C-alpha positions as CSV (number, residue, x, y, z in Angstrom):
1,M,0.0,-0.1,0.0
2,T,1.4,3.3,-1.0
3,L,1.1,6.6,1.1
4,I,1.4,8.9,-1.8
5,G,-2.2,9.5,-2.1
6,P,-2.7,10.5,1.4
7,L,0.5,12.5,1.3
8,M,-0.7,14.4,-1.7
9,A,-4.2,14.9,0.1
10,V,-2.5,16.3,3.1
11,L,-0.3,18.6,1.0
12,A,-3.3,19.9,-0.8
13,L,-5.2,20.8,2.6
14,V,-2.1,22.5,3.9
15,A,-1.5,24.5,0.7
16,G,-5.2,25.5,0.7
17,I,-5.2,26.6,4.2
18,L,-1.9,28.5,3.8
19,I,-3.3,30.3,0.8
20,L,-6.2,31.6,3.0
21,L,-3.9,32.6,5.8
22,K,-1.1,34.2,3.5
23,P,-2.7,35.1,0.3
24,R,0.5,37.2,-0.8
25,L,2.3,33.9,-1.1
26,L,0.0,32.4,-3.6
27,N,2.5,32.1,-6.4
28,Y,4.9,30.3,-4.1
29,I,2.5,28.0,-2.4
30,V,1.0,27.0,-5.7
31,A,4.2,26.4,-7.4
32,I,5.7,24.4,-4.6
33,Y,2.5,22.3,-4.3
34,L,2.5,21.7,-8.1
35,I,6.3,20.7,-8.1
36,A,5.6,18.5,-5.1
37,V,2.6,16.9,-6.6
38,G,4.7,16.3,-9.9
39,I,7.5,14.7,-8.2
40,L,5.3,12.4,-6.0
41,G,3.4,11.6,-9.2
42,L,6.6,10.5,-10.9
43,I,8.1,8.6,-8.0
44,G,4.7,6.8,-7.2
45,P,3.6,3.6,-8.8
46,G,2.9,4.1,-12.5
47,W,3.6,7.9,-13.2
48,T,1.1,9.8,-15.2
49,I,1.0,12.6,-17.7
50,A,-0.7,14.7,-15.0
51,A,2.4,14.5,-12.9
52,V,4.6,15.8,-15.6
53,I,2.0,18.7,-16.3
54,A,1.9,19.5,-12.7
55,L,5.7,19.7,-12.6
56,V,5.9,21.9,-15.7
57,A,3.1,24.2,-14.4
58,G,4.8,24.6,-11.1
59,I,8.1,25.5,-12.8
60,V,6.4,27.9,-15.1
61,I,4.7,29.7,-12.1
62,L,8.0,30.1,-10.5
63,V,9.8,31.4,-13.6
64,A,6.8,33.6,-15.0
65,P,4.5,34.5,-12.2
66,A,2.6,37.0,-14.4
67,F,0.9,34.1,-16.0
68,L,-0.3,32.5,-12.6
69,N,-4.1,32.9,-13.5
70,F,-3.6,31.4,-17.0
71,V,-1.2,28.5,-15.9
72,I,-3.5,27.5,-13.0
73,A,-6.7,27.5,-15.0
74,V,-5.3,25.7,-17.9
75,Y,-3.7,23.1,-15.6
76,L,-7.0,22.6,-13.8
77,I,-8.9,22.2,-17.0
78,V,-6.5,19.9,-18.5
79,V,-6.2,17.6,-15.4
80,G,-10.0,17.7,-15.1
81,I,-10.4,16.5,-18.6
82,L,-7.7,13.8,-18.3
83,G,-9.4,12.6,-15.1
84,L,-12.7,12.3,-16.7
85,V,-11.1,10.4,-19.6
86,V,-9.2,8.1,-17.5
87,A,-11.4,7.6,-14.3
88,G,-14.6,8.4,-15.8
89,L,-17.3,10.6,-14.1
90,S,-15.9,11.3,-10.6
91,L,-15.7,14.1,-8.1
92,T,-12.1,15.1,-8.3
93,P,-11.9,16.0,-12.2
94,I,-15.2,17.7,-12.0
95,I,-13.9,19.9,-9.1
96,A,-10.7,20.6,-11.1
97,L,-12.9,21.5,-14.2
98,V,-15.2,23.8,-12.4
99,A,-12.2,25.6,-10.5
100,G,-10.4,26.1,-13.8
101,I,-13.4,27.5,-15.6
102,L,-14.1,29.7,-12.5
103,I,-10.6,31.1,-12.6
104,L,-11.0,32.1,-16.3
105,V,-14.5,33.6,-15.7
106,I,-13.7,35.4,-12.3
107,P,-10.0,35.9,-12.1
108,R,-10.2,38.4,-9.1
109,L,-11.3,35.3,-7.0
110,L,-8.2,33.4,-7.8
111,N,-6.9,33.1,-4.2
112,Y,-10.4,31.8,-2.9
113,I,-11.0,29.6,-5.9
114,V,-7.6,27.8,-5.6
115,A,-7.7,27.6,-1.8
116,I,-11.2,26.0,-1.9
117,Y,-10.1,23.8,-4.6
118,L,-7.2,22.5,-2.7
119,I,-9.1,22.0,0.5
120,L,-11.8,20.1,-1.4
121,I,-9.3,17.9,-3.2
122,G,-7.5,17.2,0.1
123,I,-10.7,16.2,1.8
124,V,-11.7,14.0,-1.2
125,G,-8.3,12.4,-1.1
126,L,-8.4,11.6,2.6
127,I,-11.9,10.1,2.4
128,A,-10.9,7.9,-0.6
129,F,-8.0,6.7,1.4
130,F,-10.0,5.7,4.4
């Protein structure tokens, strides 16, 4: 049994809460979260394209923070679509798709959308583990 799933869920919860507490650090929190998810996905059993996309998105956010909204929105939409294709109709990809679309439609709420997304993904991930 691997602990990467629950570790990613806890990481998402912590990142979401940190964004709510320290919104100025959004770029760094999201970049570190995506890089960590990418690395964990690559070292976990059966790495996926989603792990590579997360790693690339995290690096892009660190290098070009001006594109934060766009990178996060595209990442969430792509991961949501990949999740629906691979796993079928399930909660996690739907949450990602909705969050990505909301970021494109209401960019001024980026911090809240990302924080809520991460917290929800963390909770869903922990529930799935137990």
